[in-house]
ZAKEFI-307478 format. One line per 8 residues: for each residue y, z, x of N, C-alpha, C. Coordinates in Angstrom, 3 decimals. Atoms other than C-alpha are relative to their C-alpha. Layout:
<recs>
Y Z X Y Z X Y Z X | ...
</recs>
This chain:
<recs>
1.205 0.774 -0.286 25.621 16.610 -45.479 -0.898 -0.028 -1.228 | 0.855 0.133 1.162 23.296 15.283 -48.140 -1.238 0.850 0.170 | 1.154 -0.867 -0.074 20.527 17.711 -48.962 -1.284 -0.812 0.045 | 1.317 0.580 0.016 16.930 16.876 -48.230 -0.688 0.414 -1.285 | 0.743 -0.361 1.204 14.438 16.944 -51.054 -0.595 1.384 0.139 | 0.584 -1.329 -0.023 13.136 20.375 -51.998 -1.414 -0.071 0.543 | 1.300 0.011 -0.655 10.060 21.275 -49.983 -1.120 -0.010 -1.019 | 1.096 0.069 0.931 6.902 20.226 -51.872 -1.070 1.018 0.334
1.068 -0.960 -0.219 3.865 22.386 -52.226 -1.033 -0.538 0.964 | 0.981 0.586 -0.901 1.690 19.939 -50.299 0.619 -0.247 1.360 | -0.520 0.185 -1.344 2.176 19.968 -46.527 -0.079 -1.440 0.450 | 0.142 1.394 -0.402 1.208 16.270 -46.414 1.017 -0.913 -0.657 | -0.967 0.838 0.691 4.038 15.067 -48.611 1.022 -0.542 0.988 | -0.967 0.649 -0.870 6.568 12.713 -47.100 1.206 -0.445 -0.803 | -1.188 0.582 0.586 10.081 11.577 -47.814 0.197 -1.358 0.633 | -0.168 1.356 -0.490 11.047 7.945 -47.417 1.475 -0.335 0.089
-1.383 0.425 -0.179 14.314 6.641 -46.012 0.185 -1.381 -0.610 | -0.267 1.306 0.600 16.040 3.553 -47.442 -0.671 -1.152 0.723 | 0.624 1.072 -0.759 14.592 1.437 -44.638 -1.502 -0.058 -0.134 | 1.431 0.002 0.219 11.069 2.333 -45.715 -0.767 0.889 0.959 | 0.668 -0.864 -0.967 10.327 4.718 -42.843 -0.313 1.346 -0.648 | 0.406 -1.272 0.580 8.343 7.724 -43.994 0.202 1.113 1.016 | -0.277 -1.130 -0.869 9.484 11.013 -42.539 -0.456 1.281 -0.670 | 0.361 -1.303 0.527 8.036 14.472 -42.968 1.267 0.825 -0.186
-1.146 -0.892 0.186 10.350 17.248 -44.129 0.419 0.627 1.329 | -0.318 -0.580 -1.305 10.103 18.772 -40.654 0.799 -0.984 0.844 | -0.716 1.010 -0.769 11.250 15.491 -39.090 1.413 -0.186 -0.536 | -1.326 0.150 0.598 14.126 15.135 -41.536 0.880 1.209 0.315 | -0.756 -1.207 -0.350 15.174 18.743 -40.920 0.401 -0.035 1.467 | -0.287 0.094 -1.433 14.930 18.182 -37.177 1.187 -0.926 0.261 | -1.075 0.968 -0.245 17.187 15.112 -37.267 1.344 0.526 -0.507 | -1.245 -0.510 0.573 19.753 16.803 -39.493 0.586 1.119 0.861
-0.479 -1.121 -0.811 19.967 19.998 -37.419 0.400 -0.489 1.385 | -0.314 0.566 -1.319 19.878 18.037 -34.165 1.397 -0.600 0.025 | -1.297 0.665 -0.016 22.901 15.977 -35.131 1.142 0.972 -0.261 | -1.033 -1.035 0.146 24.833 19.052 -36.267 0.285 0.651 1.348 | -0.174 -0.602 -1.325 24.234 20.533 -32.822 0.674 -0.975 0.957 | -0.549 1.005 -0.907 25.031 17.294 -30.996 1.482 -0.236 -0.259 | -1.387 0.249 0.369 28.281 16.774 -32.901 0.860 1.264 0.025 | -0.664 -1.306 -0.070 29.209 20.450 -32.368 0.451 0.493 -1.365
-0.236 -0.580 1.320 29.268 21.025 -36.130 -0.559 1.422 -0.027 | 0.440 -1.348 -0.346 27.194 24.016 -35.048 0.539 0.242 1.398 | -0.728 -0.167 -1.242 29.406 25.307 -32.283 -0.871 0.601 1.106 | 0.737 -0.606 -1.114 28.055 26.155 -28.809 0.097 1.520 -0.041 | 0.045 -1.448 0.031 26.968 29.775 -28.713 -0.142 0.605 -1.379 | 0.104 -0.520 1.365 26.799 30.078 -32.509 -1.438 0.419 -0.309 | 1.364 -0.415 0.369 23.827 31.980 -33.956 -0.641 -1.009 -0.953 | 0.767 0.901 0.851 21.114 29.935 -35.649 -0.766 0.833 -1.013
0.669 -0.743 1.060 19.951 31.298 -39.009 -0.926 -0.935 -0.774 | 0.974 0.869 0.658 16.755 29.743 -40.358 0.260 -0.097 -1.500 | -0.156 -0.005 1.453 17.408 30.779 -43.947 1.238 -0.787 -0.427 | -1.216 0.730 0.351 20.967 29.435 -44.002 -0.184 -1.501 0.184 | 0.253 1.416 -0.229 19.856 26.125 -42.514 -0.910 -0.566 -1.086 | 0.927 0.463 1.035 16.993 25.843 -44.987 0.732 -0.213 -1.320 | -0.753 0.120 1.249 19.362 26.442 -47.906 0.952 -1.193 0.052 | -0.976 1.090 -0.088 21.961 23.963 -46.645 -0.679 -1.365 -0.013
0.738 1.266 -0.027 19.304 21.269 -46.162 -0.870 -0.196 -1.238 | 0.815 0.103 1.204 17.461 22.031 -49.389 -1.489 -0.058 0.272 | 1.421 -0.033 -0.332 14.102 22.688 -47.718 -0.435 1.452 0.169 | 0.513 -1.331 -0.295 11.840 25.654 -47.068 0.204 0.348 1.464 | -0.233 -0.454 -1.374 11.921 27.667 -43.861 -1.005 -0.589 0.988 | 1.005 0.536 -0.922 8.733 26.134 -42.441 0.463 -1.271 0.704 | -0.501 1.177 -0.708 10.233 22.680 -41.743 1.124 0.335 0.984 | -1.094 -0.397 -0.888 13.305 24.355 -40.247 -0.557 0.655 1.255
0.593 -0.679 -1.151 11.154 26.553 -38.021 -0.642 -1.011 0.955 | 0.613 1.041 -0.836 9.225 23.508 -36.778 1.074 -0.800 0.739 | -1.096 0.753 -0.619 12.483 21.665 -36.130 0.616 0.793 1.146 | -0.626 -0.827 -1.030 13.899 24.574 -34.134 -0.849 0.091 1.257 | 0.867 -0.009 -1.185 10.872 24.621 -31.844 0.269 -1.228 0.867 | -0.289 1.234 -0.741 11.596 21.003 -30.874 1.388 0.065 0.638 | -1.371 -0.046 -0.498 15.308 21.660 -30.466 0.144 0.951 1.188 | -0.017 -0.892 -1.153 14.632 24.531 -28.087 -0.516 -0.735 1.238
0.533 0.800 -1.107 12.535 22.212 -25.906 1.050 -0.993 0.502 | -1.020 0.993 -0.356 15.435 19.727 -25.948 1.293 0.629 0.504 | -1.142 -0.737 -0.568 17.861 22.396 -24.675 1.226 0.020 -0.900 | -1.118 -0.063 0.943 19.994 22.321 -27.806 0.148 1.388 -0.607 | -0.073 -1.400 0.422 19.157 25.883 -28.815 -0.773 0.839 1.009 | 0.710 -0.911 -0.893 17.944 28.920 -26.915 -0.244 1.312 -0.719 | 0.373 -1.258 0.642 16.232 32.153 -27.962 -0.015 1.114 1.031 | -0.026 -1.165 -0.871 16.884 35.548 -26.408 -0.778 1.129 -0.663
0.752 -1.125 0.585 14.457 38.461 -26.933 0.937 1.064 -0.560 | -0.719 -1.081 0.704 15.817 41.037 -29.392 1.443 -0.361 -0.357 | -1.355 0.413 0.358 19.040 39.032 -29.797 0.011 -1.086 -1.066 | 0.051 1.064 0.984 18.086 35.931 -31.726 0.098 -1.372 0.636 | -0.065 1.393 -0.428 18.489 32.165 -31.502 1.427 -0.513 -0.123 | -1.389 0.452 -0.042 21.760 30.432 -30.577 0.060 -1.468 0.458 | -0.277 1.330 -0.549 23.149 26.954 -29.994 0.349 0.167 1.472 | -0.276 -0.133 -1.427 23.236 26.397 -26.260 1.470 -0.289 0.302
-1.357 0.273 -0.453 26.556 26.469 -24.475 0.052 -1.389 0.643 | -0.203 1.278 -0.670 27.971 23.175 -23.207 0.536 0.294 1.391 | -0.360 -0.295 -1.389 28.076 23.422 -19.425 0.408 -1.296 0.695 | -0.500 1.228 -0.606 30.233 20.784 -17.769 -0.668 -0.279 1.339 | 0.684 0.224 -1.277 28.344 21.309 -14.511 -1.289 -0.803 -0.190 | 1.197 0.803 0.276 25.371 19.596 -16.217 0.299 -1.490 -0.016 | -0.370 1.411 0.135 27.318 16.321 -16.420 -0.603 -0.858 1.108 | 0.510 0.794 -1.121 26.293 15.126 -12.943 -1.499 -0.226 -0.125
1.454 0.124 0.131 22.601 15.811 -13.602 -0.374 -0.952 -1.132 | 0.273 0.867 1.147 22.650 14.123 -17.007 0.331 -1.449 0.344 | -0.414 1.358 -0.363 24.538 11.114 -15.661 -0.955 -0.621 1.008 | 0.943 0.498 -0.995 22.108 10.802 -12.758 -1.230 -0.613 -0.659 | 1.153 0.516 0.740 19.237 10.337 -15.194 0.380 -1.249 -0.785 | -0.393 1.114 0.873 21.142 8.043 -17.543 0.345 -1.256 0.804 | -0.357 1.166 -0.806 22.415 5.781 -14.744 -1.232 -0.794 0.418 | 1.239 0.691 -0.343 18.803 4.959 -13.895 -0.717 -0.545 -1.230
0.830 0.358 1.150 17.241 4.828 -17.354 0.707 -0.829 -1.066 | -0.715 0.806 0.990 19.985 3.341 -19.566 -0.101 -1.497 0.324 | 0.172 1.423 -0.300 19.924 -0.001 -17.685 -1.422 -0.487 -0.244 | 1.388 0.364 0.254 16.123 -0.020 -17.870 -0.243 -0.221 -1.482 | 0.183 0.130 1.448 16.187 0.546 -21.629 0.691 -1.246 -0.537 | -0.744 1.170 0.467 18.827 -2.135 -22.153 -0.726 -1.287 0.383 | 0.720 1.188 -0.445 16.876 -4.667 -20.095 -1.280 -0.206 -0.798 | 1.236 0.112 0.774 13.624 -3.895 -21.892 0.288 -0.365 -1.452
-0.382 0.365 1.368 15.382 -4.132 -25.244 0.278 -1.503 -0.079 | -0.285 1.435 -0.016 16.610 -7.624 -24.290 -1.289 -0.815 0.058 | 1.279 0.710 -0.124 13.021 -8.582 -23.471 -0.883 0.189 -1.235 | 1.009 -0.368 0.994 11.203 -6.841 -26.316 0.502 0.107 -1.436 | -0.544 -0.214 1.351 13.544 -6.587 -29.308 -0.640 -0.953 -1.004 | 0.577 0.807 1.074 11.909 -7.780 -32.509 1.123 -0.572 -0.862 | -0.990 0.554 0.929 13.632 -9.733 -35.257 0.705 1.118 -0.759 | -0.596 -1.133 0.719 14.187 -6.448 -37.116 0.967 0.748 0.912
-0.896 -0.663 -0.959 15.661 -4.810 -33.993 1.308 -0.772 0.130 | -1.200 0.823 -0.171 18.066 -7.718 -33.606 0.884 0.051 -1.248 | -0.780 -0.124 1.237 19.111 -7.455 -37.250 0.778 1.313 -0.003 | -0.654 -1.316 -0.052 19.868 -3.742 -36.798 1.155 -0.022 0.993 | -1.037 0.049 -1.029 21.811 -4.352 -33.602 1.164 -0.900 -0.405 | -1.062 0.908 0.454 23.727 -7.271 -35.106 0.872 0.666 -1.063 | -0.765 -0.732 1.018 24.743 -5.095 -38.071 0.922 1.020 0.666 | -0.830 -0.953 -0.738 25.997 -2.449 -35.632 1.122 -0.723 0.745
-1.047 0.789 -0.677 27.860 -5.152 -33.717 1.135 -0.323 -0.963 | -1.047 0.275 0.994 29.699 -6.097 -36.903 0.816 1.246 -0.294 | -0.731 -1.243 0.252 30.578 -2.459 -37.485 0.940 0.316 1.166 | -0.850 -0.230 -1.168 31.942 -2.232 -33.945 1.293 -0.802 -0.073 | -1.192 0.838 0.113 34.389 -4.999 -34.826 1.123 0.692 -0.772 | -1.017 -0.732 0.758 36.161 -2.532 -37.128 0.648 1.103 0.829 | -0.546 -1.040 -0.869 36.821 -0.165 -34.227 1.294 -0.499 0.628 | -1.290 0.380 -0.586 40.397 -0.176 -32.989 1.074 0.933 -0.485
-1.108 -0.863 0.423 43.825 1.214 -33.792 -0.109 0.463 -1.438 | 0.102 -0.359 1.419 42.990 1.200 -37.500 -1.089 1.017 -0.257 | 1.081 -0.954 0.192 39.958 3.382 -36.954 -0.013 0.988 1.147 | -0.103 -0.996 -1.041 40.598 6.512 -35.002 -0.696 1.312 -0.388 | 0.698 -1.233 0.374 38.409 9.054 -36.835 -1.097 0.266 1.014 | 0.911 -0.283 -1.105 36.554 10.684 -33.972 -1.424 0.220 -0.474 | 1.350 -0.244 0.499 33.605 11.818 -36.092 -0.742 -1.291 -0.286 | 0.621 1.280 0.296 32.895 8.310 -37.332 -0.327 -0.782 1.244
0.239 0.698 -1.257 33.218 6.868 -33.853 -1.186 0.600 0.755 | 1.109 -0.649 -0.694 30.828 9.432 -32.422 -1.333 -0.346 -0.652 | 1.233 0.358 0.701 28.226 8.732 -35.104 -0.385 -1.445 0.300 | 0.272 1.404 -0.304 28.549 5.004 -34.446 -0.544 -0.142 1.422 | 0.473 0.019 -1.381 28.109 5.571 -30.720 -1.460 0.436 0.072 | 1.383 -0.483 0.014 24.936 7.567 -31.357 -0.939 -1.042 -0.604 | 0.826 1.009 0.651 23.598 4.881 -33.700 -0.318 -1.153 0.943 | 0.206 1.124 -0.908 24.090 2.152 -31.122 -0.985 0.378 1.098
0.897 -0.425 -1.069 22.430 4.104 -28.314 -1.436 0.117 -0.504 | 1.359 -0.203 0.514 19.450 5.049 -30.475 -0.654 -1.319 -0.394 | 0.556 1.312 0.354 19.027 1.469 -31.713 -0.444 -0.750 1.258 | 0.377 0.645 -1.262 18.963 0.181 -28.120 -1.290 0.621 0.539 | 1.202 -0.666 -0.508 16.405 2.808 -27.078 -1.229 -0.411 -0.813 | 1.127 0.373 0.861 14.204 1.971 -30.067 -0.447 -1.432 0.279 | 0.313 1.414 -0.238 14.402 -1.765 -29.278 -0.733 -0.209 1.320 | 0.725 0.107 -1.263 12.981 -1.097 -25.793 -1.505 0.143 -0.199
1.415 -0.161 0.371 9.661 -0.196 -27.479 -0.821 0.680 1.101 | 0.698 -0.885 -0.923 8.715 2.459 -24.956 0.291 1.419 -0.487 | -0.291 -1.300 0.621 8.363 5.804 -26.781 0.363 1.093 0.994 | -0.317 -1.025 -1.000 8.501 7.853 -23.573 1.430 -0.186 0.529 | -1.362 0.301 -0.420 11.649 6.136 -22.388 0.990 0.350 -1.108 | -0.874 -0.290 1.137 13.182 6.417 -25.855 0.216 1.501 -0.156 | -0.098 -1.450 0.170 12.418 10.131 -26.127 0.882 0.617 1.078 | -0.788 -0.546 -1.109 13.886 10.875 -22.699 1.481 -0.330 -0.148
-1.398 0.401 0.107 17.068 8.905 -23.310 0.696 0.599 -1.210 | -0.609 -0.644 1.159 17.681 10.278 -26.795 0.405 1.424 0.349 | -0.302 -1.389 -0.363 17.515 13.812 -25.399 1.189 0.077 0.952 | -1.115 -0.054 -0.952 19.873 13.056 -22.512 1.300 -0.515 -0.616 | -1.204 0.476 0.680 22.281 11.081 -24.683 0.550 1.082 -0.929 | -0.452 -1.108 0.847 22.397 14.035 -27.086 0.791 1.014 0.817 | -0.689 -0.969 -0.850 23.369 16.359 -24.237 1.338 -0.562 0.496 | -1.250 0.625 -0.437 25.977 13.881 -22.988 1.021 -0.034 -1.127
-0.913 0.061 1.144 27.439 13.536 -26.477 0.630 1.349 -0.275 | -0.577 -1.337 0.178 27.896 17.310 -26.731 1.159 0.220 0.974 | -1.088 -0.124 -0.973 29.974 17.193 -23.557 1.197 -0.833 -0.454 | -1.068 0.888 0.475 31.959 14.262 -24.972 0.764 0.658 -1.144 | -0.652 -0.645 1.157 32.644 16.133 -28.217 0.897 1.149 0.432 | -0.779 -1.135 -0.473 33.949 19.084 -26.234 1.383 -0.428 0.494 | -1.251 0.478 -0.580 36.702 16.897 -24.731 0.660 -1.084 -0.833 | -0.520 1.068 0.851 37.513 14.639 -27.680 1.527 -0.045 -0.021
-1.459 -0.025 0.126 41.117 15.786 -27.893 0.705 -0.388 1.295 | -0.613 0.353 -1.284 41.679 14.912 -24.223 -0.312 -1.436 0.420 | 0.387 1.349 -0.387 40.096 11.447 -24.136 1.020 -1.007 -0.508 | -1.097 0.905 0.343 42.694 8.702 -24.085 -0.443 -1.190 -0.841 | 0.402 1.241 0.664 40.670 5.723 -25.324 -1.440 0.083 -0.468 | 1.356 -0.161 0.525 37.640 6.839 -27.267 -0.477 -1.268 -0.693 | 0.377 1.227 0.713 37.676 3.718 -29.454 -0.412 -1.081 0.989 | 0.335 0.999 -0.996 37.650 1.521 -26.353 -1.365 0.235 0.616
1.306 -0.331 -0.553 34.630 3.365 -24.984 -1.109 -0.441 -0.951 | 1.012 0.389 0.988 32.703 2.759 -28.212 -0.078 -1.517 -0.112 | -0.029 1.468 0.103 33.802 -0.883 -28.353 -0.761 -0.683 1.128 | 0.732 0.578 -1.126 32.137 -1.449 -24.974 -1.421 -0.403 -0.377 | 1.370 0.308 0.411 28.829 -1.582 -26.839 -0.135 -1.424 -0.523 | 0.069 1.345 0.565 29.731 -4.968 -28.317 -0.657 -1.002 0.932 | 0.627 0.933 -0.939 28.977 -7.097 -25.225 -1.437 0.386 0.354 | 1.365 -0.445 -0.287 25.884 -4.960 -24.524 -0.959 -0.467 -1.090
0.830 0.453 1.109 24.488 -5.692 -27.979 -0.187 -1.510 0.051 | 0.092 1.460 -0.079 25.277 -9.380 -27.555 -1.009 -0.428 1.065 | 0.934 0.334 -1.075 23.335 -9.457 -24.275 -1.443 0.270 -0.423 | 1.352 -0.334 0.446 20.321 -7.755 -25.855 -0.484 -1.013 -1.029 | 0.378 0.945 1.057 20.291 -10.000 -28.926 -0.240 -1.393 0.586 | 0.153 1.308 -0.635 20.648 -13.064 -26.679 -1.185 -0.052 0.967 | 1.139 -0.038 -0.907 17.699 -11.909 -24.561 0.385 -0.146 1.455 | -0.490 0.072 -1.378 19.639 -11.447 -21.308 -0.154 1.369 0.677
0.262 -1.339 -0.541 18.035 -8.439 -19.547 0.892 0.404 1.165 | -0.822 -0.368 -1.160 20.043 -8.582 -16.290 1.416 0.374 -0.437 | -1.345 -0.297 0.489 23.376 -8.709 -18.102 0.012 1.301 -0.793 | 0.074 -1.225 0.802 22.294 -5.983 -20.515 -0.080 1.224 0.902 | 0.135 -1.130 -0.929 21.272 -3.705 -17.630 1.319 0.297 0.692 | -1.283 -0.191 -0.690 24.569 -4.265 -15.815 1.023 0.659 -0.912 | -0.961 -0.568 0.946 26.650 -3.489 -18.918 -0.342 1.442 -0.348 | 0.412 -1.365 0.311 24.599 -0.372 -19.686 0.386 0.953 1.124
-0.367 -0.851 -1.140 25.129 0.997 -16.185 1.517 0.217 0.040 | -1.461 -0.124 -0.004 28.872 0.304 -16.347 0.463 0.971 -1.087 | -0.376 -0.873 1.109 29.055 2.101 -19.683 -0.235 1.468 0.361 | 0.306 -1.379 -0.377 27.371 5.251 -18.356 0.957 0.482 1.085 | -0.935 -0.381 -1.069 29.515 5.269 -15.220 1.402 0.225 -0.552 | -1.316 -0.164 0.613 32.640 4.813 -17.334 0.106 1.285 -0.797 | 0.022 -1.250 0.767 31.613 7.733 -19.542 0.244 1.189 0.924 | -0.153 -1.128 -0.915 31.289 10.100 -16.593 1.418 0.047 0.566
-1.358 0.045 -0.542 34.601 8.952 -15.127 1.032 0.487 -1.015 | -0.945 -0.405 1.041 36.388 9.463 -18.458 -0.032 1.500 -0.219 | 0.114 -1.444 0.189 35.030 12.988 -18.827 0.632 0.736 1.178 | -0.558 -0.690 -1.186 35.948 13.951 -15.267 1.531 -0.105 0.007 | -1.456 0.144 0.064 39.460 12.589 -15.806 0.614 0.940 -1.018 | -0.508 -0.857 1.075 39.773 14.739 -18.925 -0.100 1.475 0.303 | 0.206 -1.420 -0.322 38.664 17.983 -17.311 1.282 0.606 0.586
</recs>
């Protein structure tokens, strides 16, 4: 993973992403550590070492400490008195609870995205749609597919322009993705699952909220069915 810039002396300094979005070091550290946990690059149950994370990201310990506080709230890490901090275990019994939330909120987000997406949102989604066209027999790298899946979901949530809805869905999608990663070697058609996002993106870009909601619900239901079949 590319290192973040070395922590500056001023707490108000910011780093800027290629798209022009300014992010604090704490936010950049949070996103980097979050995705390592979501993709199981930090394995469930593994100890979390602030100093090692800070060194690997090229930042000081303060941004890492701030990031870990958020990740604990999001159930991606847990702290035990006198034992330390660890990546949370992936509990398959959580699947039903996570799916219950997503089955209600994913269609809402998709419909709102179809109604509210800006020109920039549509450009981002259209670019992701083109990338989805490369998914198929020629592209079977699970890591790349998982990252693409996360990108699509997060772009849809952002296009809904409801920060509370976005925050809730990002957290639940992260937990669902951890379960998915746990069963990657047992899933028969991972590429097909990711490709399902194509028609959803088309519905959002075309401004068709009812169709977008229907496709989003089908996608979540299909995810749960695929995981249960793999167990």
